[in-house]
MARGUPA-711871 format. One record per residue (C-alpha): x, y, z. Coordinates in steps of 0.05 Angstrom, whole numbers, m for minus. Example, Ala and Ser with C-alpha at 12.3 -4.5 7.8 and 13.67 -1.06 7.14 Angstrom:
BEGIN
246 m90 156 $
273 m21 143 $
***
This chain:
BEGIN
m782 m330 m121 $
m714 m360 m140 $
m669 m312 m177 $
m621 m331 m233 $
m621 m359 m304 $
m600 m423 m339 $
m534 m395 m365 $
m513 m372 m296 $
m533 m439 m267 $
m492 m478 m318 $
m431 m434 m306 $
m440 m440 m231 $
m447 m516 m234 $
m383 m520 m275 $
m343 m479 m226 $
m375 m516 m169 $
m352 m582 m199 $
m281 m554 m204 $
m280 m533 m131 $
m309 m600 m109 $
m250 m633 m143 $
m199 m584 m115 $
m194 m618 m46 $
m161 m677 m81 $
m103 m630 m97 $
m94 m617 m23 $
m98 m691 m7 $
m22 m699 m13 $
m13 m645 40 $
m62 m676 87 $
m43 m749 79 $
23 m734 112 $
m14 m714 175 $
m68 m767 172 $
m65 m822 224 $
m49 m893 204 $
m116 m926 187 $
m138 m988 224 $
m159 m1049 183 $
m227 m1035 152 $
m279 m1090 162 $
m327 m1108 106 $
m387 m1063 106 $
m351 m1011 150 $
m336 m961 94 $
m355 m887 103 $
m422 m870 73 $
m437 m807 33 $
m508 m784 48 $
m541 m746 m10 $
m614 m752 12 $
m651 m728 73 $
m719 m709 99 $
m736 m636 111 $
m787 m602 155 $
m790 m525 160 $
m821 m491 220 $
m837 m416 214 $
m824 m370 273 $
m815 m297 292 $
m744 m296 320 $
m684 m339 336 $
m693 m390 392 $
m642 m433 427 $
m642 m507 407 $
m676 m552 459 $
m635 m605 494 $
m682 m659 465 $
m712 m656 397 $
m780 m680 423 $
m785 m614 460 $
m790 m580 392 $
m857 m615 382 $
m846 m628 308 $
m907 m653 269 $
m901 m726 249 $
m927 m717 180 $
m891 m654 159 $
m829 m687 129 $
m812 m684 55 $
m753 m717 19 $
m699 m670 m9 $
m633 m682 m43 $
m567 m659 m14 $
m536 m609 m24 $
m598 m568 m12 $
m609 m493 m15 $
m669 m453 9 $
m689 m396 m36 $
m676 m324 m14 $
m702 m255 m33 $
m653 m215 m74 $
m682 m149 m50 $
m701 m152 25 $
m764 m120 52 $
m778 m84 118 $
m801 m149 151 $
m741 m191 127 $
m703 m183 191 $
m760 m207 237 $
m789 m271 206 $
m750 m334 217 $
m753 m407 195 $
m723 m468 229 $
m704 m523 180 $
m698 m594 208 $
m659 m644 165 $
m668 m717 185 $
m616 m769 165 $
m630 m843 171 $
m570 m883 197 $
m608 m944 219 $
m580 m987 162 $
m507 m977 185 $
m474 m1041 209 $
m451 m1043 282 $
m380 m1018 295 $
m333 m1022 354 $
m300 m955 334 $
m333 m887 344 $
m366 m857 282 $
m362 m783 262 $
m407 m738 222 $
m372 m693 172 $
m409 m633 143 $
m365 m597 90 $
m406 m533 87 $
m468 m500 114 $
m492 m429 107 $
m547 m391 142 $
m562 m327 179 $
m574 m362 245 $
m547 m422 285 $
m538 m495 271 $
m548 m554 319 $
m540 m629 311 $
m580 m684 348 $
m563 m758 353 $
m625 m801 368 $
m660 m738 392 $
m605 m714 440 $
m566 m649 427 $
m493 m665 412 $
m470 m599 380 $
m493 m527 372 $
m460 m464 345 $
m449 m404 389 $
m438 m329 384 $
m465 m285 330 $
m522 m313 287 $
m497 m271 228 $
m422 m284 229 $
m428 m353 256 $
m367 m388 226 $
m408 m414 168 $
m345 m425 127 $
m317 m474 178 $
m330 m548 162 $
m358 m591 219 $
m330 m658 243 $
m371 m685 302 $
m368 m750 341 $
m436 m786 339 $
m421 m836 395 $
m363 m807 435 $
m372 m855 494 $
m335 m921 492 $
m376 m979 463 $
m435 m931 451 $
m478 m950 391 $
m482 m904 330 $
m547 m863 330 $
m600 m891 284 $
m624 m821 266 $
m589 m753 261 $
m626 m686 261 $
m592 m623 235 $
m628 m560 260 $
m614 m496 219 $
m643 m428 240 $
m650 m376 185 $
m684 m312 168 $
m743 m328 123 $
m720 m286 65 $
m645 m298 71 $
m644 m371 49 $
m596 m425 73 $
m557 m484 48 $
m531 m552 72 $
m480 m594 35 $
m479 m670 31 $
m461 m708 94 $
m408 m761 108 $
m411 m812 165 $
m352 m857 180 $
m292 m869 224 $
m240 m815 240 $
m186 m844 195 $
m234 m842 136 $
m260 m771 147 $
m203 m732 180 $
m165 m720 115 $
m228 m695 82 $
m241 m648 140 $
m168 m624 140 $
m169 m611 65 $
m234 m571 71 $
m210 m533 131 $
m145 m517 95 $
m182 m492 33 $
m238 m454 67 $
m204 m426 130 $
m129 m436 136 $
m106 m415 67 $
m149 m351 67 $
m121 m333 136 $
m49 m347 118 $
m55 m311 52 $
m86 m248 82 $
m37 m248 140 $
22 m254 93 $
m7 m200 48 $
m13 m153 108 $
57 m169 133 $
88 m153 65 $
44 m91 62 $
71 m69 130 $
141 m77 103 $
122 m35 42 $
94 18 89 $
160 20 127 $
196 28 60 $
149 85 42 $
163 121 109 $
236 125 87 $
220 140 14 $
160 186 12 $
167 200 m62 $
146 129 m80 $
69 126 m69 $
67 55 m97 $
92 28 m30 $
37 65 7 $
m16 41 m41 $
10 m30 m34 $
1 m25 41 $
m69 4 33 $
m87 m54 m14 $
m61 m105 35 $
m99 m74 93 $
m164 m71 54 $
m154 m143 30 $
m142 m166 102 $
m206 m133 127 $
m245 m161 67 $
m223 m232 81 $
m238 m232 156 $
m308 m259 149 $
m283 m322 115 $
m247 m348 176 $
m271 m306 236 $
m337 m322 268 $
m373 m342 331 $
m357 m303 393 $
m289 m278 368 $
m313 m213 337 $
m303 m152 383 $
m357 m110 348 $
m430 m113 330 $
m455 m152 269 $
m476 m88 234 $
m408 m54 240 $
m371 m118 221 $
m413 m126 159 $
m404 m53 141 $
m328 m61 148 $
m331 m122 102 $
m370 m85 48 $
m330 m20 54 $
m263 m57 50 $
m284 m88 m17 $
m300 m19 m45 $
m235 11 m20 $
m197 m48 m46 $
m223 m36 m117 $
m206 39 m111 $
m136 26 m85 $
m121 m24 m140 $
m145 28 m191 $
m99 81 m162 $
m41 31 m161 $
m52 15 m234 $
m55 88 m252 $
12 101 m218 $
40 39 m253 $
22 54 m325 $
22 130 m316 $
m40 140 m359 $
m89 173 m310 $
m164 176 m322 $
m189 234 m280 $
m262 220 m296 $
m256 147 m275 $
m219 165 m211 $
m271 217 m192 $
m327 168 m208 $
m293 113 m166 $
m280 158 m106 $
m352 185 m109 $
m383 116 m112 $
m340 90 m55 $
m355 149 m10 $
m429 147 m27 $
m435 73 m13 $
m395 78 51 $
m439 134 78 $
m505 104 54 $
m490 36 87 $
m467 64 154 $
m504 26 208 $
m564 63 238 $
m558 119 186 $
m603 97 128 $
m674 78 148 $
m686 44 81 $
m634 m10 98 $
m663 m54 152 $
m602 m98 160 $
m538 m89 119 $
m523 m164 119 $
m588 m176 82 $
m566 m126 28 $
m494 m151 23 $
m507 m202 m33 $
m543 m149 m74 $
m486 m99 m63 $
m435 m150 m84 $
m473 m160 m149 $
m479 m85 m160 $
m404 m75 m150 $
m386 m124 m206 $
m401 m79 m266 $
m364 m21 m234 $
m303 m64 m222 $
m306 m91 m293 $
m307 m20 m320 $
m249 3 m276 $
m204 m56 m290 $
m219 m60 m364 $
m200 13 m373 $
m135 1 m336 $
m122 m62 m376 $
m131 m24 m441 $
m83 31 m418 $
m31 m20 m395 $
m33 m53 m464 $
m28 15 m497 $
37 34 m462 $
65 m37 m469 $
75 m44 m393 $
80 m118 m373 $
70 m104 m299 $
6 m64 m312 $
m21 m117 m359 $
m7 m171 m307 $
m44 m134 m252 $
m102 m113 m296 $
m110 m183 m325 $
m110 m215 m256 $
m161 m165 m230 $
m207 m185 m287 $
m198 m257 m264 $
m212 m235 m193 $
m276 m202 m216 $
m298 m269 m247 $
m283 m304 m181 $
m322 m251 m143 $
m380 m261 m191 $
m380 m335 m176 $
m380 m320 m102 $
m439 m274 m112 $
m477 m333 m143 $
m457 m377 m85 $
m478 m325 m34 $
m546 m317 m67 $
m557 m393 m67 $
m552 m397 m143 $
m494 m447 m135 $
m494 m509 m91 $
m469 m496 m20 $
m416 m551 m26 $
m372 m504 m68 $
m315 m463 m40 $
m311 m387 m40 $
m260 m366 m92 $
m250 m292 m74 $
m197 m308 m21 $
m156 m343 m74 $
m165 m284 m121 $
m138 m239 m67 $
m81 m288 m52 $
m64 m287 m126 $
m67 m211 m124 $
m19 m214 m66 $
31 m254 m107 $
23 m208 m167 $
33 m145 m126 $
90 m175 m86 $
124 m194 m152 $
116 m122 m177 $
141 m92 m112 $
198 m141 m112 $
217 m118 m181 $
212 m46 m159 $
252 m59 m96 $
307 m97 m131 $
305 m47 m188 $
317 8 m138 $
377 m29 m111 $
402 m40 m183 $
392 34 m197 $
430 52 m134 $
486 4 m155 $
487 35 m225 $
489 105 m196 $
543 86 m147 $
583 56 m204 $
575 118 m246 $
591 161 m186 $
654 120 m172 $
674 128 m245 $
663 203 m243 $
700 206 m177 $
759 169 m206 $
759 217 m265 $
755 276 m218 $
812 247 m175 $
854 239 m238 $
839 310 m258 $
856 335 m188 $
919 294 m188 $
941 322 m255 $
922 392 m231 $
961 381 m167 $
1021 356 m206 $
1019 418 m251 $
1010 463 m190 $
1067 429 m154 $
1112 438 m215 $
1093 511 m219 $
1103 521 m144 $
1171 486 m148 $
1191 531 m205 $
1167 592 m168 $
1203 570 m105 $
1267 557 m143 $
1262 623 m179 $
1249 659 m113 $
1307 623 m80 $
1351 638 m139 $
1333 711 m137 $
1345 713 m61 $
1413 680 m68 $
1432 725 m125 $
1410 786 m86 $
1446 763 m24 $
1510 746 m62 $
1506 813 m98 $
1497 852 m34 $
1546 811 9 $
1595 769 m29 $
1595 814 m90 $
1609 878 m53 $
1665 843 m13 $
1698 817 m76 $
1693 885 m110 $
1726 917 m49 $
1781 865 m51 $
1793 876 m125 $
1798 951 m117 $
1846 944 m59 $
1892 898 m99 $
1889 945 m159 $
1906 1006 m116 $
1958 968 m74 $
1928 998 m11 $
1919 932 26 $
1970 883 50 $
1969 810 31 $
1943 791 100 $
1886 840 93 $
1868 813 25 $
1870 742 51 $
1825 761 109 $
1776 795 62 $
1775 734 17 $
1762 689 77 $
1703 733 94 $
1677 724 24 $
1683 649 31 $
1646 652 97 $
1590 691 63 $
1586 639 9 $
1585 581 58 $
1532 613 102 $
1488 625 41 $
1494 552 23 $
1482 530 95 $
1418 571 98 $
1388 526 45 $
1393 465 90 $
1330 445 128 $
1336 459 203 $
1265 436 221 $
1250 499 261 $
1310 486 306 $
1347 551 322 $
1402 514 358 $
1419 474 296 $
1424 538 257 $
1471 569 310 $
1513 505 309 $
1522 514 234 $
1545 586 248 $
1594 562 300 $
1623 509 254 $
1636 562 200 $
1662 620 241 $
1695 587 302 $
1762 577 265 $
1767 651 245 $
1747 674 315 $
1799 632 349 $
1850 650 294 $
1839 723 313 $
1860 707 385 $
1790 712 413 $
1765 660 461 $
1695 634 443 $
1649 616 500 $
1588 577 474 $
1533 579 527 $
1473 561 485 $
1412 532 522 $
1352 493 492 $
1297 539 466 $
1228 525 436 $
1224 509 362 $
1207 565 313 $
1154 539 264 $
1165 597 216 $
1240 584 207 $
1249 574 132 $
1313 581 89 $
1301 655 77 $
1292 671 151 $
1351 626 169 $
1396 667 122 $
1373 732 155 $
1392 704 224 $
1459 680 199 $
1474 747 167 $
1455 784 231 $
1500 740 273 $
1556 742 222 $
1554 818 219 $
1556 823 295 $
1616 775 301 $
1652 810 244 $
1644 878 279 $
1674 848 342 $
1733 821 304 $
1742 882 261 $
1730 942 307 $
1745 919 379 $
1804 891 415 $
1762 839 451 $
1794 776 478 $
1730 739 496 $
1666 727 456 $
1605 696 491 $
1544 669 453 $
1482 649 494 $
1407 637 485 $
1345 645 529 $
1269 641 522 $
1207 673 551 $
1133 655 541 $
1131 681 469 $
1202 702 451 $
1271 672 441 $
1333 715 448 $
1404 704 422 $
1458 745 458 $
1530 760 436 $
1576 794 488 $
1648 816 482 $
1698 848 531 $
1725 900 484 $
1719 975 491 $
1649 999 477 $
1622 1049 427 $
1568 1101 422 $
1508 1063 395 $
1467 1124 376 $
1526 1156 340 $
1541 1091 302 $
1469 1083 280 $
1465 1155 256 $
1533 1168 225 $
1565 1099 221 $
1565 1050 165 $
1506 1009 141 $
1523 947 182 $
1480 963 243 $
1422 987 200 $
1425 924 157 $
1420 883 221 $
1357 922 241 $
1326 913 172 $
1339 839 171 $
1309 831 241 $
1246 867 220 $
1241 824 158 $
1233 762 202 $
1189 795 255 $
1245 804 306 $
1284 862 338 $
1357 876 354 $
1389 917 409 $
1458 940 433 $
1483 956 502 $
1554 982 501 $
1601 1009 554 $
1674 1010 576 $
1671 938 598 $
1644 911 532 $
1584 907 486 $
1521 864 489 $
1482 850 425 $
1412 817 432 $
1368 788 377 $
1295 777 397 $
1255 727 355 $
1180 710 362 $
1162 637 376 $
1097 642 336 $
1090 690 278 $
1018 704 253 $
1037 734 185 $
1102 730 148 $
1135 798 143 $
1160 821 76 $
1229 796 62 $
1280 852 58 $
***
């Protein structure tokens, strides 16, 4: 009994008329590839066959088509006229015997009234659908037969066959189209065109583009973009939208396989391929629902649990060889497609309402398109159940292609939005970094000013202390001597010269010597050499290069100058030396400065214990810079040695 109603039939016929006109849209694409047509002779136009004769032969299984139609032993009087396109009724709910009983439909086309032609003629069949095989005979001889699986047999591929391929061969007067089918599955054959290649090739190319190539290219592009989204998700795990987009693209790719894959190209059984096709549709609906929930952020736990439960239940119940109540899944597929429609309508209408509630344009776009996709799927269900003429085109692939563009647009917005957000954050970070740099610069300037003030104050205190202890005490001594009249003019002049030397050495210590001890000793020689030679003492300067002293700062330089000055002053003041020798040397970690004279020696221990403060001051200054001093004195003269470290770990306290 034929299923359906008048309203569904009128809707189906309207959509079918639209899709019959759609190939004209693709005509512009195909005309560019169409060969240049030869001059058409009168009466040689392509003919559109809309009537045929049908004879149905029952059987109990699929049989291979015979080489000659006479071998089929068809009854002569069993033909009945039918209009094309023609559909054979099918059972909506299969029975246990549905997978065993078969029918072979023979369609006879009369071409005897065609005028003779010197060019080969072709037969063009836009669409055919059956659970079985198709074969074509010309004047009773087999000229074409389908191969591979009888279930996924390439039914969506249009046929373009040469009727008289040999040169100068006449066009067959009669064409037979043999269609095997399961008795309860129904079948369909579209109208037929017969004509020359230049008249039919563009029609075939347009059909092939609409029914095979565009679905393939759309699903492949969808999967490629989904793979890119998956790669993005691997580097950005906190964005599940990219993972859901990949899952949607994979499910859509599997769902669309049966539209363009067929024949012997399927590396699995018919049952498992059909199960994959049905399961992918269910998972596609579930993934789109989860995507929409993540998009509008208005979850419906009850709807998600219901969707997951239905998907898992249907997947498990339809597993091949599991349910005994399902004889063959491909017989139940049209019924399952109809049963899925109300569930999809419920899921997508709820998401559409939530998207409108939160004023989310992206969510409204996806939900609205999914509702359109449901309408397309409903039309395909009518076509699959033979409630719409077989000449129509399946629309679900284009619904999925549209879904691909919608999702790609959303992911593009998300992806570019992420870049814009990164740019905004970088701009804000750069602004905060500049502010922080300005703050640090100001803080550094303040710190530098404070450090300079502290350094100047410390240097001022050091100079004041040194002038008080050295120059001040010398001047006070000179003043007292003048007041008491106990010192001659020459002695006073000599004392004042010593004061000037103290002042000059204090000033010289403030000059940068860049860790160069020799430069510091050269300064000492420049200041004291005139006084030494004026005292009748010969100066022998035997200074050798020594390693630099990284710790040599103005304070340490002044200590060294004072030590050397005190030593030279003692030689000039307390000995009758005629020669003064200054030399330097270095070891692995020390530098030594030696001053030797040829005057009479002195008792070093007695001088350190009961003498003045001069020798003890030298020891204190040496310790202040991490060095040591030593004296070796005898009848032939005195040797003074100052040992200085090359590297100093911590700065000793300044005396």
